[in-house]
C-alpha positions as CSV (number, residue, x, y, z in Angstrom):
1,M,-50.8,-29.7,60.7
2,E,-52.0,-27.2,58.1
3,K,-48.7,-25.3,58.4
4,T,-46.8,-28.6,57.8
5,L,-48.8,-29.3,54.7
6,D,-48.2,-25.7,53.5
7,N,-44.4,-26.2,54.0
8,I,-44.5,-29.5,52.1
9,K,-46.5,-27.9,49.3
10,T,-44.0,-25.0,49.1
11,Y,-41.1,-27.4,49.1
12,F,-42.3,-29.4,46.2
13,G,-43.4,-26.3,44.4
14,K,-39.7,-25.2,44.3
15,T,-38.3,-28.6,43.1
16,D,-38.6,-30.5,39.9
17,K,-41.9,-32.3,40.4
18,I,-41.6,-34.4,37.3
19,L,-38.2,-35.7,38.4
20,W,-39.7,-36.7,41.8
21,I,-42.7,-38.4,40.2
22,F,-40.6,-40.5,37.8
23,T,-38.1,-41.3,40.5
24,A,-41.1,-42.6,42.6
25,I,-42.4,-44.6,39.5
26,A,-39.0,-46.2,39.1
27,T,-38.9,-47.1,42.7
28,V,-42.3,-48.8,42.7
29,Y,-41.5,-50.6,39.5
30,S,-38.2,-51.9,40.9
31,L,-40.0,-53.2,44.1
32,L,-42.5,-55.1,41.9
33,L,-39.6,-56.7,39.9
34,I,-37.7,-57.6,43.1
35,S,-40.8,-59.0,44.8
36,D,-41.4,-61.1,41.7
37,M,-37.8,-62.3,41.6
38,Q,-38.0,-63.1,45.4
39,R,-39.6,-66.4,44.5
40,A,-36.3,-67.8,43.2
41,G,-34.5,-67.8,46.6
42,T,-34.7,-67.4,50.4
43,Y,-32.8,-64.1,50.9
44,N,-35.1,-61.2,51.5
45,Y,-33.9,-58.7,48.8
46,L,-37.2,-56.8,49.0
47,F,-36.6,-55.9,52.7
48,T,-33.1,-54.7,52.0
49,Q,-34.2,-52.7,49.0
50,S,-37.1,-51.1,50.8
51,I,-34.9,-50.0,53.7
52,A,-32.3,-48.6,51.3
53,I,-35.0,-46.7,49.4
54,I,-36.4,-45.1,52.6
55,V,-33.0,-44.0,53.7
56,G,-32.1,-42.8,50.2
57,V,-35.3,-40.7,49.9
58,I,-34.7,-39.1,53.3
59,A,-31.1,-38.3,52.3
60,A,-32.2,-36.9,48.9
61,V,-34.7,-34.5,50.6
62,V,-32.2,-33.4,53.2
63,I,-29.5,-32.8,50.5
64,S,-32.0,-30.9,48.3
65,L,-32.6,-28.5,51.1
66,V,-28.8,-27.8,51.4
67,N,-27.6,-25.2,49.0
68,Y,-25.4,-26.8,46.3
69,N,-22.9,-24.0,46.6
70,F,-22.3,-24.9,50.2
71,I,-21.9,-28.6,49.2
72,I,-19.4,-27.7,46.5
73,K,-17.6,-25.3,48.9
74,K,-17.0,-28.3,51.2
75,W,-15.5,-30.3,48.3
76,W,-12.5,-31.4,50.5
77,I,-14.8,-33.3,52.8
78,F,-16.1,-35.3,49.9
79,A,-12.6,-35.8,48.6
80,L,-11.5,-37.3,51.9
81,A,-14.6,-39.3,52.2
82,G,-14.1,-40.9,48.8
83,I,-10.5,-41.8,49.5
84,G,-11.4,-43.0,52.9
85,L,-14.1,-45.3,51.5
86,A,-11.7,-46.7,49.0
87,G,-9.1,-47.3,51.8
88,L,-11.6,-49.2,53.9
89,V,-12.1,-51.7,51.1
90,F,-8.4,-52.6,51.2
91,I,-8.7,-53.3,54.9
92,F,-12.1,-54.8,55.3
93,G,-13.0,-55.7,51.7
94,V,-14.8,-58.9,50.8
95,T,-15.9,-60.6,47.6
96,V,-19.6,-61.3,47.4
97,S,-21.3,-64.1,45.5
98,G,-21.5,-63.7,41.8
99,T,-18.5,-61.3,41.5
100,D,-14.8,-61.7,41.0
101,D,-13.7,-58.4,42.7
102,T,-13.1,-57.3,46.2
103,A,-15.2,-54.2,46.3
104,W,-17.6,-54.7,49.2
105,I,-17.5,-54.2,52.9
106,K,-19.5,-56.5,55.2
107,L,-21.6,-54.9,57.9
108,P,-23.1,-56.5,61.0
109,G,-26.3,-58.4,60.3
110,G,-25.1,-59.8,57.0
111,F,-25.4,-56.5,55.0
112,T,-22.8,-55.3,52.6
113,I,-22.0,-52.0,51.0
114,Q,-20.1,-51.1,47.9
115,P,-18.1,-47.9,48.6
116,S,-17.5,-47.2,45.0
117,E,-21.2,-46.3,44.5
118,F,-20.8,-43.5,47.1
119,M,-17.4,-42.6,45.6
120,K,-19.2,-41.6,42.3
121,I,-21.2,-39.0,44.2
122,C,-18.1,-37.7,45.9
123,F,-16.3,-37.6,42.5
124,I,-19.1,-35.6,40.8
125,I,-18.9,-33.0,43.6
126,T,-15.1,-32.7,43.6
127,F,-14.9,-32.7,39.8
128,T,-17.5,-29.9,39.7
129,K,-15.3,-27.9,42.0
130,H,-12.3,-28.6,39.9
131,L,-14.0,-27.6,36.6
132,T,-15.4,-24.4,38.2
133,F,-12.0,-23.4,39.5
134,L,-10.3,-24.0,36.2
135,N,-13.0,-22.0,34.5
136,E,-12.6,-19.1,36.9
137,I,-8.9,-18.8,36.4
138,D,-9.3,-19.3,32.6
139,K,-7.3,-22.6,32.5
140,L,-10.1,-24.9,31.4
141,K,-8.8,-25.0,27.8
142,S,-5.1,-25.1,28.7
143,L,-2.9,-28.2,28.6
144,V,-2.1,-27.8,32.3
145,G,-5.7,-27.6,33.2
146,V,-6.7,-30.7,31.3
147,A,-3.7,-32.6,32.7
148,S,-4.9,-31.7,36.2
149,L,-8.3,-33.1,35.4
150,L,-6.7,-36.4,34.2
151,V,-4.8,-36.6,37.5
152,H,-8.1,-36.0,39.4
153,V,-10.0,-38.8,37.7
154,G,-6.9,-41.0,37.7
155,I,-6.9,-41.3,41.5
156,P,-10.3,-43.0,42.0
157,I,-9.8,-45.0,38.8
158,L,-6.5,-46.4,40.2
159,L,-8.0,-47.2,43.6
160,I,-11.0,-49.0,42.1
161,H,-8.9,-50.9,39.5
162,M,-6.8,-52.2,42.4
163,Q,-10.1,-53.6,43.9
164,G,-10.8,-55.4,40.6
165,D,-14.0,-53.4,39.8
166,D,-13.1,-52.3,36.3
167,G,-16.8,-51.9,35.3
168,T,-17.0,-49.0,37.8
169,V,-13.7,-47.7,36.4
170,L,-15.4,-47.3,33.0
171,V,-18.2,-45.3,34.6
172,F,-15.8,-42.9,36.3
173,L,-14.0,-42.4,33.0
174,I,-17.2,-41.6,31.2
175,I,-18.4,-39.2,33.9
176,A,-15.1,-37.3,33.7
177,I,-15.0,-37.2,29.9
178,G,-18.6,-36.1,29.7
179,M,-18.4,-33.4,32.3
180,S,-15.2,-32.1,30.8
181,F,-16.7,-31.9,27.3
182,L,-19.9,-30.2,28.5
183,A,-17.9,-27.8,30.6
184,G,-16.0,-26.6,27.5
185,V,-12.8,-28.6,27.3
186,Q,-11.7,-28.4,23.7
187,A,-12.3,-31.3,21.3
188,R,-8.6,-31.7,20.4
189,Y,-7.8,-33.0,23.9
190,F,-10.5,-35.7,23.5
191,A,-9.0,-36.6,20.1
192,I,-5.6,-37.0,21.7
193,L,-7.0,-39.1,24.5
194,G,-8.8,-41.3,22.0
195,G,-5.6,-41.8,20.0
196,M,-3.8,-42.8,23.2
197,I,-6.4,-45.3,24.1
198,A,-6.4,-46.8,20.6
199,V,-2.6,-47.2,20.7
200,G,-2.8,-48.6,24.2
201,L,-5.5,-51.2,23.5
202,P,-3.0,-54.0,22.6
203,I,-1.1,-53.3,25.8
204,L,-4.3,-53.3,27.8
205,W,-5.4,-56.6,26.2
206,S,-2.1,-58.3,26.8
207,F,-1.0,-57.0,30.2
208,F,-3.9,-55.6,32.1
209,L,-6.9,-57.8,31.3
210,N,-7.0,-61.2,32.9
211,N,-8.3,-64.3,31.2
212,E,-11.8,-63.7,32.7
213,H,-12.0,-60.3,31.1
214,R,-10.7,-61.6,27.7
215,N,-13.1,-64.5,27.7
216,R,-16.1,-62.3,28.4
217,I,-15.2,-60.1,25.4
218,M,-14.6,-63.0,23.1
219,A,-17.9,-64.6,24.1
220,L,-19.6,-61.7,22.2
221,F,-18.1,-63.0,18.9
222,D,-18.5,-66.7,19.5
223,L,-20.2,-67.9,16.3
224,D,-20.1,-71.7,17.1
225,G,-21.9,-71.4,20.4
226,N,-19.2,-72.8,22.6
227,A,-19.3,-69.7,24.9
228,L,-23.0,-70.4,25.7
229,T,-21.9,-73.0,28.2
230,N,-19.5,-70.7,30.1
231,Y,-18.8,-67.0,29.7
232,G,-21.8,-66.3,27.4
233,W,-24.3,-68.4,29.5
234,Q,-25.7,-65.5,31.5
235,Q,-26.3,-63.2,28.5
236,Y,-27.8,-66.1,26.5
237,Q,-30.2,-67.0,29.2
238,G,-31.1,-63.3,29.8
239,K,-32.0,-62.9,26.1
240,V,-34.1,-66.1,26.2
241,S,-36.0,-64.7,29.3
242,I,-36.7,-61.4,27.6
243,A,-37.8,-63.2,24.4
244,S,-40.1,-65.5,26.3
245,G,-42.2,-62.5,27.5
246,K,-43.1,-61.6,24.0
247,A,-45.3,-58.5,23.8
248,F,-47.1,-58.4,27.1
249,G,-45.2,-60.9,29.3
250,S,-46.4,-63.8,31.4
251,G,-47.7,-61.5,34.1
252,L,-46.5,-60.6,37.6
253,F,-45.5,-63.7,39.6
254,N,-46.1,-66.0,36.6
255,G,-42.7,-66.2,35.0
256,R,-41.3,-69.7,35.3
257,R,-37.8,-68.8,34.4
258,V,-37.8,-66.1,37.0
259,A,-39.2,-68.5,39.6
260,F,-36.4,-71.0,39.0
261,G,-33.7,-68.4,38.9
262,I,-32.4,-69.5,35.5
263,V,-30.7,-66.2,34.8
264,P,-27.7,-65.7,37.2
265,E,-27.8,-62.4,39.1
266,Q,-31.3,-61.6,37.9
267,E,-32.0,-59.6,41.0
268,N,-29.0,-57.3,40.3
269,D,-27.3,-56.6,37.0
270,F,-29.9,-58.6,35.0
271,I,-33.1,-57.2,36.6
272,F,-34.1,-56.1,33.1
273,T,-34.7,-59.8,32.2
274,V,-37.3,-60.0,34.9
275,A,-39.2,-57.0,33.4
276,G,-38.9,-58.7,30.0
277,E,-40.3,-62.0,31.1
278,E,-43.0,-60.8,33.4
279,F,-44.2,-57.7,31.5
280,G,-42.9,-58.3,28.0
281,F,-41.8,-55.8,25.3
282,I,-44.3,-53.3,26.7
283,G,-42.8,-53.6,30.2
284,C,-39.2,-53.2,28.9
285,I,-40.2,-50.1,26.9
286,A,-42.0,-48.6,30.0
287,L,-38.9,-49.2,32.1
288,L,-36.6,-47.5,29.6
289,A,-39.1,-44.6,29.2
290,V,-39.1,-44.0,33.0
291,L,-35.3,-43.9,33.0
292,L,-35.2,-41.7,29.9
293,V,-37.4,-39.1,31.6
294,I,-35.2,-39.1,34.7
295,I,-32.1,-38.6,32.5
296,I,-33.7,-35.9,30.4
297,R,-34.9,-34.0,33.5
298,A,-31.3,-34.0,34.9
299,L,-30.1,-32.6,31.5
300,I,-32.8,-30.0,31.4
301,N,-32.0,-28.9,35.0
302,A,-28.3,-28.7,34.0
303,K,-29.2,-26.4,31.0
304,N,-31.5,-24.2,33.2
305,A,-29.0,-24.0,36.2
306,Y,-28.4,-20.4,37.4
307,D,-24.6,-20.8,37.4
308,S,-21.9,-23.1,36.0
309,K,-21.5,-25.0,39.3
310,G,-25.1,-26.1,39.3
311,G,-24.9,-27.0,35.7
312,Y,-21.8,-29.1,36.1
313,L,-23.3,-30.9,39.1
314,C,-26.5,-31.8,37.1
315,Y,-24.4,-32.8,34.1
316,G,-22.5,-35.3,36.3
317,V,-25.7,-36.9,37.5
318,F,-27.1,-37.0,34.0
319,I,-24.0,-38.7,32.6
320,M,-23.7,-41.2,35.5
321,I,-27.4,-42.4,35.1
322,A,-27.3,-42.4,31.3
323,A,-23.9,-44.3,31.2
324,Q,-25.0,-46.9,33.7
325,T,-28.3,-47.4,31.8
326,I,-26.7,-47.8,28.4
327,I,-24.0,-50.2,29.8
328,N,-26.4,-52.3,31.7
329,I,-28.9,-52.7,28.9
330,G,-25.9,-53.4,26.5
331,M,-24.7,-56.2,28.9
332,V,-28.1,-57.8,29.1
333,L,-28.6,-57.8,25.3
334,G,-25.2,-59.2,24.6
335,L,-23.9,-56.0,22.9
336,I,-21.0,-55.5,25.4
337,P,-19.3,-57.8,27.9
338,V,-20.7,-58.4,31.4
339,I,-18.8,-55.9,33.6
340,G,-21.0,-55.7,36.6
341,I,-22.9,-52.4,36.3
342,T,-26.3,-52.1,37.9
343,L,-29.4,-50.7,36.3
344,P,-30.1,-47.3,38.0
345,F,-33.0,-47.4,40.5
346,F,-34.0,-50.9,39.5
347,S,-31.2,-53.3,40.4
348,S,-31.3,-54.9,43.8
349,G,-28.6,-53.4,46.0
350,G,-28.9,-51.0,48.9
351,T,-25.7,-49.0,48.1
352,S,-26.7,-48.6,44.5
353,V,-30.2,-47.3,45.1
354,M,-29.1,-45.0,47.9
355,S,-26.4,-43.4,45.7
356,M,-29.0,-42.9,42.9
357,M,-31.4,-41.2,45.4
358,I,-28.6,-39.0,46.7
359,S,-27.7,-38.0,43.1
360,I,-31.4,-37.0,42.6
361,G,-31.1,-34.9,45.8
362,L,-28.1,-33.1,44.3
363,V,-30.1,-32.2,41.2
364,Q,-33.1,-31.1,43.3
365,S,-30.7,-28.9,45.4
366,V,-29.8,-27.0,42.2
367,V,-33.4,-26.5,41.3
368,Y,-34.6,-25.7,44.9
369,N,-31.9,-23.2,45.7
370,Q,-31.4,-21.3,42.4
371,E,-34.2,-18.9,43.1
372,E,-32.5,-17.9,46.4
373,D,-29.2,-17.6,44.6
374,M,-30.7,-15.3,41.9
375,D,-32.2,-13.1,44.6
376,K,-28.8,-12.8,46.3
377,A,-27.1,-12.0,43.0
378,Q,-29.7,-9.3,42.3
379,I,-29.1,-7.8,45.8
380,R,-25.3,-7.8,45.2
381,L,-25.8,-6.1,41.8
382,G,-28.1,-3.5,43.3
383,S,-25.6,-2.7,46.1
384,Q,-22.7,-2.4,43.5
385,S,-24.9,0.0,41.4
386,R,-25.6,2.2,44.4
387,I,-21.9,2.3,45.4
388,R,-21.0,3.3,41.8
389,I,-23.6,6.0,41.9
């Protein structure tokens, strides 16, 4: 027993303890919000979320013990897994309540998984390998290298777009752009990409966006209030719920709007409204502060990584969590259209929370194993010095 405790102490001593602590705080906070929201229906979201968290934490710990260099070395496994998950959606895909895309797979027992959540993890790993390879052969700043990165991100974007989940498409694009920029891809390529997007917006609006997408965007600019009865209804009710909480909220299990489920999808994309009504402005700030610490720790670990591979991996996780947080809060506050992006660690959804836990495991792998990698590097340098002598 004493040896086990010593091993646990040693393990946590080699990981980012602050990241673990705030991940745990986010988890507990999310369970409080989901248990509160549970009053509005009969489905046991709390049970599903709890099981997903347990599985996710176990997976995170196991992944943290595996050297990230080994994970990246097996990039082709994750590439095949990502493509395979996307392929399963085209065969067994279903549309779940509250969505308009076929991006889920139904499992026995009534459970569903969203493969695109796991595809994000696979993509971060394979894109890390791609950036590392281009850097090693000095092609990261060349046109050919940048074009290969576009092809890389274009594959999952195309597959997910065909499923109708364009919100996740946006997240993939942000991850790819962010990781490329932080890896050292020159600014002129991003300027060219921005120009191409600007020129292509009219084409995108006319031929690629359906009426549902266009109406959601136009609802943001509806000045006469007609959109409040249809495409702007969810965001309007969400803002009312947040405002009703005022400074300190109505208190846990006391929010009437939460109890009656007035905000559609309050357990999922709009979980932030539950925090606003039950815990008020203070609760909202606390939620954002917890996520901000997690995001900052991922960034710090990227900066402190021993090698570029570890840095790229942490950057990918940093960008993914930051992007989803900004997009989700923007949706809830009516600053951007509703595009179905979950709030990391907080939204109900087993696949979402498991993918977030796995991403934390990747960051912890970089932290946990970098001391070992530094020792190996010193041994190699020592051997080379002796050979030269």
